[in-house]
N, C-alpha and C positions, 0 to 999 in steps of 0.2 A: 422151121426159121421158128422159135417161142415168141410169141406174139406177150407184151406187158404193157401193161396200163401207164400211163406218165406218172414216174417214179415209185408207186407202191400198189402192185397187185390188188390186195388184199383191203384197198381204201375201198371204202362207199360213198354215194354220194350223200350230203347233209340233211336230215328228214326235213321231210315238207311235210305239207297238212294235204290231207285227203283232196283228190280231184284231180290227182294224173292220170294219164293213160298207161296201159301197161308196157312197159319199156321194146323196143325194136330194135332191131340192129340197123344200119345205115350203112349205104353203101358210100366207098369213098375214092375219088379219082387223083391223083399227085397233080400236081400242079409244081413248076419248077419257077421260081422267082428270080430276077438279079441281085446282084450283090447287093446290102443297102449302102446308102448313100452319104453315110459314117460309120465311121470305125466303131461307136456306141453300140453299135446291134451288129450279132451275129444271126444270120437265117440257120432254121431248126425246120423247115419242112412247109409245104400247105398243103389242103386238098379242097377238091370242089367237091360238095356233096349232096348227092340224092336224096330229096324229102322221102323219109317215112310215111310219113303221114300228109294228108293234103293241108294241114294245120302247121306243118313244118317248114318255118320260111320265115324270112321279112325281119330276119335278126336286125336287132335297130340298139339294144345294149346288153353288154356282157360283166358278169362277173366270172374271176377263173378262182379257186381257190387250192389249196395245199392238196396232191395229189392225183391233181386235174381233174375235177368236180367244176361243171360249166354250168352256170346259172345263167337266163338270157331271157329278154322281152320281143318280140314282135309288134309291127305297126298295126293288125289286126288283132290286139288285146289278147295276148297268150304266152302264159310261164312257158317255154323251154330248158329243160335239161339234157344232160347229157355229160358223159368220158369222153375223154381225150387218150386217143391211143397213140405213144409215142415206140419205135422201136428204134436201140442203137441213136440214140439223143434227137431222130427226127419224129417230126408229127404224122403219122401215116393213113388217121382216118379218126371214125369219133365209134361209144360201144351205147348202149344202154339208153336212145333217146326214147322222152315222154313229152306229154302235152298238157296244160290245165289251162283255163279260162282264167284270166286277169278279173278280181271282183273289186267291187262297191261296197258300201261300208255296211257291216253287218252281216256280210255276206252274198251281198245281192248280186246279180250281173250287171255289168258296166250298160248305161243308158245309151244310147242311142248311136252316136257317131265317136265315144265317149273312149276309147280303146286303142287309139293311136299312141299307143306307148314307143317311147324316142328315147328314153336315156335310163339307167342301170347304177348303180351304187350300193353299195353294204357299208354300214359300218361294220368294225371288225370285232368291237368293245361291245356292241348290244345285241349282235348278229341281223340288226330290221334291215331290210332293202326298203333302196325310195327310187319311185318310177316317177319321172317327171312325163305328162303328155301334149301331143298336139292337140288343135280344134279345139277342146275345150282345156285353156291352157293352165295346168296344174302340175304339183308333185304328191302322189301319195306314198304314206308309209304304209309296211306292211314287216310282220311279226315274221312270217314265212310265206313264202311260194306257195299260191292256192288257197291260202286262206282270207279273207276279209280285210279291208282297210283302216286302218285310223282314221281319223281328220284331217284332209288334206292342208298343204300349204299352198299360199296364194301371194302372190305380190302385185300390188295395187297397177303397174304398168304393163301387168301382162293380157288384160283384159282389151289394152288395142291392140295386139298382136293379127296376123291376118292368120288364117288358119293353119298354111305350114310354113310358118317362119314362126317357132315358138322356140321352147327349151330340147332343142338336137339335142343336148351334150350335158352331162349329169358325172360330178366325181364327188368323193367327201375326202379333205383335208386332213393331217394327221391331228388337229385338233378337234375333230368332229363337227366341223360348216361343210353346207353342203356347196358347190361351187357349177352356178345353171347358169348354160351359159346357151344365148340365142344365136338361130343361124341368122344371123343377118347380113346384109354384105356393107361395102362402103368401104374406108379406113380402118373400121375397129369395129368389133363386136361385143353386145356388153354383157359383163358377166355380176351375178349375181352372186353376195356369200353372206351364209348366214343358214337362217329355217325360219323356226316357229316364233322365232323372239325379235324375229327382225333383218334386211338386209343391208350389206352395207355394197357399192358399185367398185367392181374395177371393169378393165377390159382388156380385147384380145385382140394385137394387133395383126391385120388382115393385109393383103397385097394379093395383085393379079384375083383370077377365076372361083379362089378356095375358097370355100365357108366350112365351120367347126362340123362335125358330125358326130364325133362322140371325143371322151377324154376320162383320165383317171389318174392320179397322183402315180406315182414310182415310190421306192423307199427312200431316196433322194432327197424326195419333197421337192420335186420338182414334177410340172401338169404338163403330162403329156399330151399332145389333141390330135387327133384325126380332122383329114380335111381331103374334102371334096370337090371336082370341078369336073362340069359336062357340059359337053354340046355333044348335035346331031351329028358332027364332022368328024368331032374328035373322040365321042365316045365320053368313056369314065376316064378321069385322072384321079389321081390319091397322093398326096403329100402326109405325112407325119411329123411334127414337129414340138419341141421340150421347150418351157418355160420355165424361167427362174424367177418368183414374183416375193419381194418384199414387202413392206409397208405399205408400199404407195399404190395407187391404181396401173400403174404401166407397170408389166415387167423389167424386169432389168437384162435379163439378157433373151436371146430365141437360139436354138439350133434346129436345121435340118435334117432331121435324121434318115427318112424313106421318102423316094419320088418314087412314083411309077404311074406310065402312061396304060393306054388302050389295049394296048400291045400287048401289054404281062396278062392279060386278062382277070385281073385283079377285082376286077368290078365294081360295086358303088359299096366303099367301104366305111361301115356306121358305128361301129363298136371295136372300144379296144379295153382291156384288162391286164393289171400289172400286176404281179406278186411273187412273194420269199418260198423259192423251195430250197432247202438245205443251204449250202452254199452261194446259188444263183437268182438272178432275178428275172424272170420269164414275162415275156410281154404276147401276147395274144388279142388279132384282129379281126376282124368279122365280117362280111360283106351282106348288104340287106336285097332280098332277089327283088323283090314286092310282086317275089308272087306270078312272077310274068314267064315264063317259057326262054325267051331271050337272054335272060340273066343271071347270075346262078348263087349258091349259097357258098363261100369261101371262106374258108378259115388258115391263116397264117400265122405260125409260129415263131417268136426271137428270144434271144437272150441278150440280155443288156450286159455291155460290158462295162 
């Protein structure tokens, strides 16, 4: 059977700066998932990936683009890139995997424990990438993966975050404003909307044990948020919700699109990307294996109806 790259076999990954390893093949094991909780999504296949490098894993943020090119960041301060492979409109694997270190200003390596990358967003108008970090809480902009960072973004309140409760999810809306969502529990999670010129505040309503882990805006203008719950007894549980925001601080509507328990082996979903491909809107989610053998690198593909 002929293997095709997602949508266009001849399309290559976008140009990146030097510093990436040579590309390697990736072994993928199919993973079947239950039908989505909402008719808004159609399941298009899922895979568990075997890391081709010791540095491949810990996926915390992703950006997927036309032709199935994926750029990701890991919580050990690495860029990852690979291409989705689809057959008969179903995800069956990835290929062309490569990694590079995430750099600090002027191309220097990130100092100390400053490399815990959690969120990734891309401005489609300029091509710039934005990476949020925990531990030393900040957002760093990049002209291209593998290159040095420009001066980073901060909000005053972030200095009071606990080490592992920072800006977990990052998205960019149609007006070019960053939405930075903190991994905080309680009745709501805070959102900072803006960028270098300042931040407005919004909030994400929470219920139960779920906390936000990743976010992206769809072409419909709505915010899609991955949420995770974990317990020693119940393992990882995952939920995807969609929010419509108006001019106020609270969303005007909320929908649950996916809800999976530990029995599905969906693992620790932390990243999401949505993009247009021809006349379709596609949605990709990815798990963070924390570089632990008992966890997994999972990718799952959906079409948004």
